[in-house]
N, C-alpha and C positions, 0 to 999 in steps of 0.2 A: 506591639511587636509584629504587626501585619507585614508580611514579606521581608522580615528581617534577614539581612545577609551580611557578609563580611565587610561591606562598605560602611556598615553602621558601627563597627568596632571603634571605640574612641582611641585617641592617641595613647599608647602604652609606654612612652618614653619615661625612663626612670623607674619602671616597675620591674620587680624580680618575680620570676615564675618558675615553679617546679611542675613538670608534667610526667606522671608515671606512665610506663608503657608507650613511650613516644617514638619508638623505632619504626612503627608502621600504622596503617589504618587511621582511625579518627584521632588517635593520640599524636601521630606525626603531623597531621593537618592542623590540629589545635596548636601545637608548638610552632609550626611554620607561620601561621597567620598572626599569632601574637608577636613573634619576632619581626614579621613584616611591618607591624604597627609600632615597633620600637622597644618592645619588652626585652629584658635580658632573660633568656630561657635556658633552663637546665633540663636536659633529656635524661630521665631516670629510667633505665632499662635493665632487664635481667641479663640479656645476652650481649656481651661486650662487642663482639664483631658486628652484630646488627646495629647496636647503638652507635658505634663509630661510623658505620656506613650511613646511617640516618643523619648524623651530624654533618658529614661531608655533603650529602644531598641537600640538606637544608641550606648550608652555606653557598651552594651553587645556585639554588633557587632564590635565595635572599642574600645577595652579596654583602649587604650592610648588617647582617644579623649578628647580634651578640648572643652566642649560644655555646654550650658545652655539654659533654656527656659525662655521666657518672653511673657506675653500676649500682643497681638496687634490685634485690631479689625479695619480693614481698612474701614468698613462701618460706622465708628463713628470717626469723625475728632478729637474729644476730646481725644479718645484713642490713635490716631496717635500722637497727641501733647504730651501726657503723656509719651508715649513710647520713643519718640525722646529726651525729656527733661531728661529722666532718663538714657540715654545711656552712659553718661560720665564715669560711674563706670564699664562699660564693657571693654573698652580699652582706656580710656582717650580721647584724641583728635584724635585718629587714627581710620580710617575705610577704609580698603583696598578694600572691595567688598560688594556692596549692590545688592542683587538679588531679584527683584520684581517679585515673582513667584505666589503668592496667586491669586485666582480668582474664579468667579462663572460663570456658563454657562447655558443659555437658561432657566432661571427661570420664573415661573409665575410672573406677575407684582408685584414688591415689591419696597419699598423705604428704603433708609438708615436712620440712626438716624438723619441725617441733611436734609432729604427730597429729596435726589437725587434718580433717578432710580437706582436700586440695581446694575445692571451690569456695568453701566457707573461709578457709585459712587465708587464701590469696585475696579473694574479692572483698572480704570484710575485715578479718583480723589484721592482715598486713597493713591495710590502709588506716584502720583504727589506731594501730600502734604508731604509724608514721605521723598521723595528724596530731596525736597526743604529744609526741616528742618534739614536733615543730610548733606546738601551740604558743610557747613564749614569743617566738618571732612574729607569729600572726597577730597576737594581742598587741604587740609593740608597733605594728605598722598600720597607720591610718588608712582606712578604706580596704583592708584586706578581705579576701574571700576564700572559702573552701568550696570546691565543686566536686561532688562524687558522681560518677557515671553509673547509672543503674540500667534498667531495661524494662520494656513493656511486659516481658516475661516474668517480672516479679509477681504478676497476678496468678502465676501457677501455684504459689504456696506461700503461706505465712511462715515465719521462723518457728521451729519446734524447740522451745526452750528446754525441753527435757531430753533432746537428742541433737544438740547443735552440730555434732560431728558425724551425724548419720551412722552411728555405731550399731543401732538396732536394725536399720534397713537402709539401703542406698538405691535410689532411682535418680539417675544422672540429671534429668530435666527438673525433677522436683528439687533436688539439691541446688541446682542453678537458680531456680526461682526463689528459693529460700535465701540464698546469698544476696540476690538482688533486692529482696525485701529488707534484708539486713542493712544494705546500703541506705535505703530510704529511712529506716528506723534510726540509723546512726545520724543522718542529717537532721531528722526531727528532734532527736534528743540533744544533739549539739546546739541546734538553734535555741532550744529551751534553756540550756545551761549558759549560753552566751548572753541571752536576754536577762537571765537572773543576776548577772554581775554587771549589767549595763554596758556590755561590750558592743561596739559597732561592727564587729566582724560579721560578715554575712555567710551563712552556710546554705547552699542550695544543691539541687540534684538535677541531672539531665539524662537524656537517653537518645540514642542515634536513630531510633526506628529500626528499619531493616537496612543496614548498610553493608556493602560488600567488603569484608575484611578477612584476615586470617583466622578470626575467632571461630567462625562456623565450621571450618574444616579440620581444626586441630584434633578434636576428639576422635573422629573417624579415621584420621591419618594415624593416630597413635595405635589404633587397633588393626591397621592394615586393611581397612574396608575400602578398597579402591573404587568399587562401583558406587558406594554411598558418597565417597568424596567427589566423584564426577558429577553426581546428581546435585549435591550442594553447590558445587562450582557453577553448574548451569543455572541454578536458581539465583545465585549471586549476580550472574551476568544479565539475566532476563528480568528479575523482579526487583532486586535491591537497588537502592540509590548508591551513589559514589561515596567514598570516605569524606569527600569535601562536603557533600550534603549531610552526611551523618554527624559531622563535627559541628554543625551550626548550633545545635541545642547546647552543647558544651560551651561554645564561644559566647553565645547569648547569655547563658547563666553566669559566665565569668566576667562579662564586661558591660552588659546593658545597664544603663543608669536606672536607679530606683528598683532594682531587683529586690523582691521581698524575701526575707528569711524563710527557709523551708519550702521554697518553690520547687516545682518539678517541671522541667522544660524539655520539650521534644517536638518532633514533626507534628504539624497541625492535624493530619489525618491518622496519626499513630505510626505510620510506616515511612512516609517520606514527605518532603515539603518544608516550608518555612517554619521556624520554631514558634511554639505557643505554649500556654499552660497545658499540661498533659494530665490524662487520667491517672490516678493512683488508687490502689486498693485501700479501703478504709482501715485495714489493720496496720498500715504503715504510718498512721498518725495517732496510734493509741499510746498515751503517755505511760501507762503501766508496763506495756510490752517493751517500749523503747528504753525505759529505765532499767528493767530487768536485763535486757540484752546488754546495756551499757555496763552494768555491774559485772555480768559474766565475762564480758570482753576485757575489762580491766584485770580480772582475776586470771584469765587465760593468757594474756599477753604480758602481765606484770607491768603494764604502763598505766600510771595514774595521771589524770589530767590535772594540771595546776592552773585553775582559773583565777585571774586577778581582776580587780576593778580598775577601770581607767583612772589615771592620775587626774586630780582636780587642781585647778589653778586658784 
């Protein structure tokens, strides 16, 4: 994967793709580049106006694109269910690639529509439910992949199985780190369960390093901390890589041949550069933790995964 870039993306013609949070940042770039390579892409975004604007921009930048927008609010499980239930008319029973990209970072304490702490509820539970509801399509599609976008900041904290919703204490950056560790534990356990039934679906994770997106400024903007917002904006301009650079890890995990299950792909030096195997904290590969988080996630979302073995000839 040395110096891997978008020119290495194989032809995606005939493949159907769902990208969450595709209205801006690395999600938009991911959707655009897959569409450029011939994939049929669905932009799944919470804000309708921004989603429609992103779709129009994509069609301008890639005139041949097969793309559409649909609303998806990962902080509302009813929205997740509605989105999944309506997906049959996107590409029938086929789904080649699900990219769990959307997320929130370091917000003031908030809860989702279902009462979960916002970062855990959006970053982990929403995507857990979405993947489970779309699992039959993934299992039925040869060569399908699931890619979840985590962060190097997962190293801030392991999940707290006794306080998943930060009800006992809330520190925004610790909560963010826990949600990103949850993303990696999810991919680890999903990979284990897919292997157990002999499925060829690949589950992998990626991270963007430090990429300049709206993610960094959302929390301080919500609190009206304008000086902090200016500082973050300056850091984005001076230190961060572009969304195009940040999306490379996701695109590599999604399309590179021979990607191994439970891989974690990101910039070679951690912050920027060509994608490579990335450091991950040892707790994100613990079977007992990933299994317990999985069971808790099924209970919290009321989404049970229906794994099936591939048909034999």
